[in-house]
C-alpha positions in Angstrom: 24.4 2.7 8.9 21.0 4.3 8.1 19.7 3.7 11.7 22.9 5.1 13.2 22.6 8.2 11.1 19.0 8.6 12.0 19.6 8.3 15.8 22.4 10.8 15.5 20.3 13.2 13.5 17.4 12.8 16.0 19.7 13.6 18.9 21.0 16.7 17.1 17.5 17.8 16.2 16.4 17.8 19.9 19.1 20.3 20.7 17.5 22.8 18.3 14.3 24.3 19.9 12.5 24.7 16.6 13.1 21.2 15.4 12.4 19.8 18.8 9.0 21.6 18.8 8.2 20.2 15.4 9.0 16.6 16.4 7.0 16.9 19.6 4.1 18.2 17.6 4.2 15.1 15.4 4.0 12.8 18.4 1.2 15.0 19.9 -0.9 14.4 16.7 -0.1 10.7 17.0 -1.5 10.8 20.5 -4.7 12.4 19.3 -5.0 9.7 16.6 -4.4 6.9 19.2 -7.3 8.3 21.3 -9.6 8.3 18.3 -8.8 4.6 17.7 -10.7 3.6 20.8 -14.0 5.6 20.4 -16.5 2.9 19.3 -19.8 3.1 17.3 -23.0 1.6 18.6 -24.6 -1.8 17.7 -21.5 -3.9 17.3 -21.4 -7.7 18.0 -17.8 -8.2 18.9 -17.8 -12.0 18.6 -19.3 -12.0 15.1 -17.0 -9.2 14.1 -14.0 -11.2 15.2 -15.0 -14.3 13.2 -15.7 -12.1 10.2 -12.2 -10.7 10.2 -10.7 -14.1 10.5 -12.5 -15.1 7.3 -12.3 -12.0 5.2 -8.9 -11.2 3.7 -10.1 -7.8 2.3 -11.1 -6.6 5.7 -7.7 -7.5 7.1 -6.0 -5.6 4.4 -8.1 -2.5 4.9 -7.6 -2.8 8.7 -3.9 -2.5 8.2 -4.3 1.2 7.1 -6.7 2.0 10.0 -4.5 1.2 13.0 -6.9 -1.6 14.0 -9.9 0.8 14.1 -11.8 -1.2 11.4 -11.5 -4.4 13.5 -12.9 -2.5 16.5 -15.4 -0.5 14.4 -14.5 2.9 16.0 -15.2 6.4 14.5 -11.9 6.2 12.6 -12.7 2.9 11.0 -12.2 4.2 7.4 -8.7 5.5 8.2 -7.0 7.3 5.3 -8.3 4.8 2.8 -10.7 7.2 1.1 -8.0 9.8 0.7 -5.6 7.3 -0.7 -8.2 6.2 -3.3 -9.0 9.8 -4.1 -5.4 10.7 -4.6 -4.8 7.8 -6.9 -7.9 8.7 -9.0 -6.8 12.4 -9.2 -3.3 11.4 -10.3 -4.7 9.3 -13.1 -6.9 12.3 -14.2 -3.9 14.6 -14.1 -2.0 12.3 -16.3 -4.9 11.9 -18.8 -5.6 15.6 -19.0 -2.7 17.7 -20.3 -4.4 21.0 -19.2 -4.7 19.7 -15.6 -1.0 18.5 -15.7 0.0 21.9 -16.9 -2.0 23.7 -14.2 -0.3 21.5 -11.6 3.0 23.4 -12.2 1.6 26.5 -10.6 0.6 27.0 -7.0 -3.0 27.9 -7.8 -3.3 24.7 -9.9 -1.9 22.6 -7.0 -4.3 24.2 -4.6 -7.3 23.5 -6.9 -6.1 19.9 -7.2 -6.0 19.5 -3.4 -9.5 21.0 -3.0 -10.9 18.5 -5.6 -9.1 15.7 -3.9 -10.7 16.6 -0.6 -14.2 16.7 -2.2 -13.6 13.3 -3.8 -12.4 12.0 -0.5 -15.7 13.0 1.1 -17.7 11.2 -1.7 -15.6 8.1 -1.5 -15.8 8.1 2.4 -19.6 8.2 2.1 -19.7 5.3 -0.4 -17.3 3.2 1.7 -19.2 3.9 4.9 -22.5 2.7 3.3 -20.7 -0.3 1.8 -19.1 -1.3 5.1 -22.3 -1.0 7.0 -24.0 -3.2 4.4 -21.2 -5.8 4.8 -21.3 -5.9 8.6 -25.1 -5.9 8.8 -25.3 -8.8 6.3 -22.8 -10.7 8.4 -24.7 -10.0 11.6 -21.9 -8.0 13.2 -23.7 -4.7 13.2 -27.3 -3.7 14.2 -28.3 -0.1 13.6 -31.5 1.9 13.7 -32.3 4.5 11.0 -30.9 7.3 13.1 -27.8 5.3 14.1 -27.2 4.5 10.4 -27.0 8.1 9.5 -24.9 8.9 12.6 -22.4 6.2 11.7 -22.0 7.3 8.1 -21.5 10.9 9.2 -19.1 9.8 12.0 -17.0 7.6 9.6 -16.8 10.3 6.9 -15.9 13.0 9.5 -13.3 10.7 11.0 -11.6 10.2 7.6 -11.5 13.9 7.0 -10.2 14.5 10.5 -7.3 12.2 9.9 -6.6 14.1 6.6 -6.6 17.3 8.6 -4.2 15.8 11.2 -1.9 14.9 8.3 -2.0 18.4 6.9 -1.2 19.9 10.3 1.8 17.6 10.6 3.0 18.7 7.2 2.6 22.4 8.1 3.7 22.5 11.7 5.6 19.2 12.1 8.2 17.5 10.1 7.9 15.3 7.0 4.9 14.4 4.9 1.9 14.4 7.3 -0.3 11.9 5.4 2.5 9.4 5.0 3.3 9.7 8.7 -0.3 9.1 9.6 -0.3 5.9 7.5 2.9 5.0 9.3 1.3 5.5 12.6 -1.8 3.5 11.7 0.4 0.5 10.8 2.5 0.8 14.0 -0.8 1.1 16.0 -1.9 -2.3 14.8 1.4 -4.0 15.8 0.7 -4.5 19.5 -2.4 -6.6 18.7 -0.4 -8.8 16.3 2.4 -9.2 18.7 0.0 -10.1 21.5 -1.7 -12.8 19.3 1.7 -14.2 18.4 2.7 -14.4 22.1 -0.5 -16.1 23.0 0.0 -18.6 20.2 3.5 -19.3 21.6 2.2 -19.8 25.1 -0.5 -22.1 23.8 2.1 -24.2 21.9 0.6 -23.5 18.5 4.0 -22.1 17.4 7.6 -22.7 18.5 10.6 -20.5 19.2 12.2 -21.9 16.0 9.3 -20.6 13.9 9.7 -17.2 15.5 13.4 -17.2 14.9 12.8 -18.0 11.2 10.2 -15.1 11.1 12.8 -12.7 12.6 15.4 -13.7 10.0 12.9 -13.1 7.2 12.0 -9.8 8.8 15.6 -8.5 9.0 16.4 -9.7 5.5 13.3 -8.1 4.1 14.0 -4.8 5.8 17.6 -4.8 4.6 16.4 -5.5 1.0 13.8 -2.8 1.1 16.3 -0.2 2.4 18.9 -1.3 -0.2 16.5 -1.1 -3.2 14.7 2.1 -1.9 18.0 4.0 -1.6 19.4 2.6 -4.9 19.4 4.7 -8.0 20.9 4.9 -11.5 22.9 8.0 -11.9 23.0 9.3 -15.5 26.0 11.7 -16.1 25.0 15.2 -17.3 27.5 17.6 -18.9 26.8 21.3 -18.9 28.1 23.6 -21.6 29.8 26.9 -21.1 27.4 29.8 -21.0 27.9 33.6 -21.3 25.5 35.7 -19.2 26.1 39.4 -19.7 29.8 39.9 -19.2 30.3 36.8 -17.2 31.2 33.4 -18.5 29.9 30.4 -16.6 32.2 27.4 -16.8 30.6 24.1 -17.8 30.4 21.4 -15.2 29.1 17.9 -14.7 26.3 16.5 -12.6 24.0 13.5 -12.8 20.3 12.7 -13.2 19.2 10.3 -10.5 16.6 7.6 -11.4 15.5 5.6 -8.3 15.1 1.9 -8.8 11.8 2.0 -6.8 10.5 5.3 -8.2 6.9 4.3 -7.8 7.1 3.5 -4.1 4.2 1.5 -2.7 1.5 3.0 -4.9 1.5 0.2 -7.6 0.8 -2.4 -4.8 -2.2 -0.3 -3.5 -3.4 0.1 -7.1 -3.1 -3.7 -7.8 -4.6 -5.0 -4.6 -7.5 -2.5 -4.8 -8.4 -3.6 -8.3 -8.0 -7.3 -7.6 -10.0 -7.2 -4.4 -12.8 -5.2 -6.1 -14.9 -8.3 -7.0 -14.6 -9.5 -3.3 -15.7 -6.1 -2.2 -18.8 -6.1 -4.5 -19.6 -9.7 -3.4 -19.6 -8.7 0.3 -22.2 -6.1 -0.4 -24.6 -8.7 -1.9 -26.9 -10.2 0.8 -26.8 -14.0 0.6 -26.8 -17.0 3.0 -23.2 -17.6 3.8 -23.9 -21.1 5.1 -25.8 -22.2 2.0 -25.0 -19.7 -0.8 -26.5 -21.8 -3.6 -24.8 -23.1 -6.8 -24.5 -19.7 -8.6 -23.3 -17.6 -5.7 -21.2 -20.5 -4.5 -19.4 -20.6 -7.8 -18.8 -16.8 -7.7 -17.5 -17.0 -4.1 -15.0 -19.8 -5.2 -13.9 -17.8 -8.2 -13.3 -14.7 -6.2 -11.3 -16.6 -3.6 -9.2 -18.2 -6.4 -8.5 -14.8 -8.0 -7.6 -12.8 -4.9 -3.9 -12.3 -4.0 -2.6 -15.3 -2.1 -5.6 -17.4 -3.2 -3.4 -19.6 -5.3 -1.0 -19.6 -8.2 -3.5 -17.9 -10.5 -4.3 -15.1 -8.0 -0.6 -14.5 -7.2 0.3 -14.4 -10.9 -2.5 -11.8 -11.6 -1.4 -9.8 -8.6 2.2 -9.7 -9.9 1.2 -8.8 -13.4 -1.0 -5.9 -12.1 1.9 -4.6 -10.0 4.1 -4.6 -13.1 1.5 -2.8 -15.2 0.8 -0.1 -12.5 4.5 0.4 -11.8 5.2 1.2 -15.4 2.1 3.4 -15.6 3.0 5.4 -12.4 6.7 5.8 -13.4 5.6 7.1 -16.8 3.5 9.7 -14.9 6.4 10.7 -12.6 9.1 10.7 -15.3 8.2 12.4 -18.5 11.3 11.7 -20.6 10.3 14.1 -23.4 10.0 16.9 -20.9 13.3 16.0 -19.2 15.1 16.0 -22.5 13.6 19.3 -23.5 14.6 20.9 -20.1 18.2 19.6 -20.5 18.3 21.1 -24.0 17.1 24.5 -22.8 19.7 24.5 -20.0 22.5 23.7 -22.4 23.1 20.3 -20.9 23.5 16.9 -22.5 24.3 13.3 -21.8 27.8 12.4 -23.0 27.5 10.4 -26.2 23.8 11.2 -26.7 22.5 14.0 -29.0 20.1 16.5 -27.4 16.4 16.3 -28.1 14.6 13.2 -29.2 17.7 10.9 -29.0 18.1 11.9 -25.3 14.4 11.2 -24.7 14.8 7.7 -26.3 17.9 7.0 -24.3 16.2 8.0 -21.0 13.1 6.0 -21.9 15.3 2.9 -22.6 17.1 3.3 -19.2 13.9 3.9 -17.4 12.3 0.8 -18.9 15.1 -1.4 -17.6 15.2 0.2 -14.2 11.4 0.1 -13.8 11.5 -3.7 -14.5 13.8 -4.2 -11.6 11.7 -2.0 -9.4 8.5 -3.8 -10.4 10.0 -7.2 -9.8 11.1 -6.0 -6.3 7.6 -4.7 -5.5 5.9 -7.9 -6.7 8.3 -10.0 -4.6 7.7 -7.9 -1.4 4.0 -7.8 -2.0 3.8 -11.6 -2.4 5.9 -12.1 0.8 2.8 -11.1 2.7 1.2 -14.4 1.6 4.4 -16.6 1.4 5.7 -15.8 4.9 2.7 -17.4 6.8 3.1 -20.5 4.6 6.8 -20.7 5.2 6.8 -20.0 9.0 3.3 -21.3 9.7 2.7 -18.0 11.7 -0.3 -16.1 10.5 -0.6 -13.7 13.5 2.1 -11.3 12.4 1.3 -9.8 9.0 3.7 -6.9 9.4 6.5 -9.2 8.1 6.6 -8.7 4.3 4.0 -7.1 2.2 2.7 -3.6 1.8 2.9 -2.6 5.5 6.6 -3.2 5.9 7.3 -1.4 2.6 5.4 1.6 3.9 7.1 1.6 7.3 10.6 1.4 5.9 9.9 3.9 3.1 8.3 6.5 5.4 11.1 6.1 7.9 13.8 6.7 5.2 11.9 9.8 4.0 11.6 11.2 7.5 15.3 10.6 8.2 16.2 12.3 5.0 14.0 15.3 5.8 15.4 15.5 9.3 19.0 15.5 8.0 18.1 18.1 5.4 16.7 20.4 8.1 19.8 20.0 10.1 22.1 20.7 7.1 20.0 23.8 6.3 20.4 25.2 9.8 24.1 24.5 9.8 24.4 26.3 6.5 22.5 29.3 7.9 24.9 29.4 10.9 27.9 29.4 8.6 26.5 32.3 6.5 26.0 34.3 9.7 
């Protein structure tokens, strides 16, 4: 039903010149992004780089958000990863600082927050560039002179900021959230490579049609589950009291307060995997003999592999617990039950059977706790599918099935469809008013 509505909305949008221009602009920015994915940096040993990506789980995860640019080591190798990290850090700061949270309610405060996020993005991009260069040089996949070193750091940092600029242009002149659409495009851009590898494995006899059929069944079931949970919400009834404004009397009515089951989206997964893979990231920056690492380094390597997501039962359990913790943390940032209860009281609204003020906040907090548990369980299940599916199907060439990437794809597609339908509804309303 959702896909049918989206296709119908897209066809209607192309009949409106303004919406058609906005949609064409989005795809034009995607084209610019696709060109940047193929501009390489110097000094790359492709064969060593290929083997490195086959062995390093962290690099494959980062590559998912770069459209394959990290695997090719192009000028857009960092993708939007620095901006994602910076946004997460600034959100934590805004939650910890009440003054900053208060300033975010005004346009000037939001503009200042965006500026600080951009500056932090530049700093993180510089650090990630230096770290990746150290990783690839230690593995023998990258050879750079002093001047080339500086050029690559500047190019990668500029590339990350260029992608952020593209996303902002899409938000302003296109349709939907530009940064989310750029992340969507980066995941889609990496799909042809994965599909090609899967086809080659099928031709070579490494996998069978039965395995691919099982993979497609899991894919369809996962997409259906993500759509169902993403669009599900708990609707709390709200009753509005009669109010007298001047000489007019406004009749009381009823509405509802929607609480999404998956209010946190994909952010808890990004939080969790970034924290859990931090030891692996630091270990990669330490130069050591990868053939004979020695007893101490060898123990650290084994421990890091055991604790990473998908590294075993312990790693998977830690991953799930982190997702639960970050889901509750993020939802508490998004939904301030005390503030919601106070706003309802000011508006003369109340929840039937619940007294205004603190009892309302306690009731909302209780509902939110139970809903968040279901959302966190869903996120943990989908995130772990990324590691379960290759074991079940014995196909490790198509990581798009399950995990963070599929959750992002479906979530962004649903959001884009909603915004497109909202734009159509607004224009139909304007025509009726005329």
